C-alpha positions as CSV (number, residue, x, y, z in Angstrom):
1,M,-4.8,7.0,0.4
2,E,-7.2,9.2,-1.5
3,R,-4.8,9.7,-4.4
4,F,-1.2,10.3,-5.3
5,E,0.5,12.5,-7.9
6,V,3.8,11.9,-9.6
7,L,5.2,15.3,-10.4
8,H,7.8,16.0,-13.0
9,S,10.0,19.0,-13.7
10,P,11.6,18.8,-17.1
11,A,13.7,21.9,-16.5
12,T,15.5,20.4,-13.5
13,K,15.1,16.8,-14.6
14,E,13.5,15.7,-11.4
15,V,10.5,13.5,-10.4
16,W,8.8,13.4,-7.0
17,L,5.7,12.1,-5.3
18,N,2.7,13.8,-3.5
19,V,0.5,11.5,-1.4
20,Y,-2.9,12.6,-0.3
21,L,-4.8,11.2,2.7
22,N,-8.3,11.9,3.9
23,K,-8.2,14.1,7.1
24,H,-11.5,12.5,8.3
25,D,-10.0,9.0,8.1
26,L,-7.0,10.1,10.2
27,D,-9.3,11.8,12.7
28,R,-11.6,8.7,12.9
29,L,-8.6,6.4,13.5
30,N,-7.0,9.0,15.9
31,I,-3.8,9.0,13.9
32,P,-1.9,12.2,13.6
33,A,-0.2,12.9,10.2
34,S,3.2,13.0,11.8
35,R,2.7,9.4,13.1
36,I,1.9,8.3,9.6
37,L,5.3,9.6,8.4
38,S,7.2,7.7,11.2
39,Q,5.3,4.4,11.2
40,A,5.1,4.1,7.4
41,E,8.8,5.0,7.2
42,L,8.1,8.0,5.1
43,Q,10.7,10.2,6.8
44,D,11.7,11.6,3.3
45,F,8.3,13.2,3.1
46,D,7.0,16.5,4.6
47,I,3.5,17.5,5.5
48,T,2.8,20.3,3.1
49,S,0.7,23.3,4.1
50,G,-1.3,25.6,1.9
51,Y,-3.0,22.8,0.0
52,S,-6.4,24.0,-1.2
53,A,-8.5,20.9,-0.3
54,P,-9.4,21.2,3.4
55,D,-10.3,17.5,3.8
56,L,-7.0,16.2,2.5
57,V,-3.5,16.0,4.0
58,C,-0.7,16.2,1.5
59,F,2.7,14.5,2.0
60,Q,5.3,15.7,-0.4
61,Q,8.6,13.9,-1.1
62,R,11.3,16.1,0.3
63,T,14.1,15.2,-2.1
64,P,13.1,14.6,-5.8
65,E,14.7,11.8,-7.8
66,S,17.0,13.2,-10.5
67,Y,17.5,11.6,-13.9
68,A,19.8,12.1,-16.8
69,G,18.0,10.4,-19.7
70,D,14.5,8.9,-19.4
71,P,12.2,10.3,-16.7
72,A,10.7,6.8,-16.4
73,E,13.9,5.6,-14.8
74,A,13.5,8.1,-12.0
75,L,9.8,7.2,-11.7
76,A,10.8,3.6,-11.3
77,Q,13.2,4.6,-8.5
78,V,10.5,6.5,-6.7
79,I,8.1,3.5,-6.9
80,Q,10.7,1.0,-5.9
81,K,11.8,3.0,-2.8
82,R,8.2,3.1,-1.5
83,R,7.0,-0.3,-2.6
84,N,7.0,-1.9,0.9
85,R,5.3,1.1,2.5
86,I,2.3,1.5,0.2
87,W,0.1,-1.6,-0.3
88,E,-2.7,-2.0,-2.9
89,T,-5.9,-3.9,-3.3
90,V,-7.2,-4.7,-6.7
91,K,-10.9,-3.8,-7.4
92,T,-13.3,-4.7,-10.2
93,A,-14.5,-1.2,-10.7
94,S,-12.7,2.0,-11.6
95,P,-10.3,3.0,-10.1
96,Y,-9.0,-0.5,-10.3
97,R,-6.5,-0.1,-7.5
98,K,-6.8,1.3,-4.0
99,A,-3.6,2.2,-2.3
100,Y,-3.0,2.1,1.5
101,I,-0.1,3.4,3.5
102,Y,1.1,0.5,5.6
103,C,1.9,1.7,9.2
104,T,3.9,-0.4,11.6
105,P,4.8,0.2,15.2
106,P,8.5,1.3,15.5
107,A,9.6,-1.9,17.2
108,E,8.3,-4.0,14.3
109,Q,9.5,-1.9,11.3
110,S,12.6,-4.1,10.8
111,K,10.3,-7.1,10.4
112,R,8.0,-5.6,7.8
113,L,7.5,-7.8,4.8
114,P,6.5,-6.9,1.3
115,Q,2.7,-7.2,0.6
116,M,2.9,-10.3,-1.7
117,V,5.2,-12.1,0.8
118,S,2.8,-11.4,3.6
119,I,-0.2,-12.7,1.7
120,Y,1.7,-15.8,0.7
121,L,2.9,-16.6,4.2
122,L,-0.5,-16.2,5.7
123,M,-2.0,-18.4,3.0
124,F,0.7,-21.0,3.6
125,F,0.0,-20.8,7.4
126,L,-3.7,-21.2,7.0
127,G,-3.2,-24.1,4.5
128,S,-1.0,-25.9,7.0
129,V,-3.4,-25.4,9.8
130,T,-6.4,-26.7,7.7
131,R,-4.3,-29.7,6.7
132,Y,-2.6,-30.7,10.0
133,S,-4.9,-29.2,12.7
134,P,-8.4,-28.6,11.3
135,G,-9.8,-28.0,14.8
136,D,-7.5,-25.1,15.3
137,F,-8.7,-23.6,12.0
138,E,-12.3,-23.5,13.4
139,D,-10.9,-21.9,16.6
140,F,-9.3,-19.1,14.4
141,L,-12.5,-18.5,12.7
142,D,-14.4,-18.3,16.0
143,S,-11.9,-15.9,17.6
144,K,-12.0,-12.1,17.6
145,Y,-9.9,-12.3,14.4
146,G,-12.4,-14.5,12.7
147,P,-13.9,-11.8,10.4
148,F,-10.3,-10.9,9.3
149,F,-9.5,-14.5,8.4
150,D,-12.8,-14.9,6.6
151,T,-12.2,-11.8,4.5
152,F,-8.6,-12.8,3.9
153,I,-9.7,-16.2,2.7
154,S,-12.3,-14.9,0.3
155,E,-10.4,-11.9,-1.1
156,S,-6.6,-12.7,-1.0
157,P,-6.2,-15.5,-3.5
158,M,-7.4,-13.2,-6.4
159,Q,-5.5,-10.2,-4.9
160,F,-2.4,-12.2,-4.8
161,L,-2.9,-13.4,-8.4
162,Y,-3.4,-9.9,-9.7
163,L,-0.5,-8.4,-7.7
164,M,1.8,-11.1,-8.9
165,A,0.7,-10.8,-12.5
166,S,1.1,-7.0,-12.3
167,D,4.6,-7.4,-10.8
168,I,5.7,-9.9,-13.5
169,L,4.3,-7.9,-16.4
170,G,5.4,-4.5,-15.1
171,R,1.9,-3.0,-15.5
172,E,-1.5,-3.1,-13.8
173,V,-3.5,-6.3,-14.2
174,S,-7.0,-6.6,-12.8
175,K,-10.3,-8.3,-13.5
176,P,-12.4,-6.5,-16.0
177,A,-15.5,-4.7,-14.8
178,I,-18.8,-6.6,-15.5
179,I,-21.0,-4.6,-17.7
């Protein structure tokens, strides 16, 4: 995701979301925008036309969230409904978060897990392998998925810590930039 906007209409008391993706990334990955909507389970979004930036694709939430009192309640509903579809990485430089739309093949969508659960389960699996079958761990690192495991092992513990702290505190937590 290049960016997202939370839009608010005080007159109608509605909050909705616009998500922007880089067209060049979609072209490079050979993924049409319509496939993003179905594989990320964003069927409640439409691809908007007439957006002025030619290198971005805009997905707009079709039905805004209404609220009666505090608009923050509606914003919390918007975020909660899309939490398992948009994943984040925590960075040490501004912007401190990078969001990704998590696409899953249709047959596997019912098995999609939240980001923190996925990180925890893979860490648990790799910990079990290193403890009980260390030879298999070396085979994993030497396989075609070796670079993925290597990156996961070096990056995910801190990612998991920052994501969990952010979730518990209800605000963004990240490592401060080194100056």
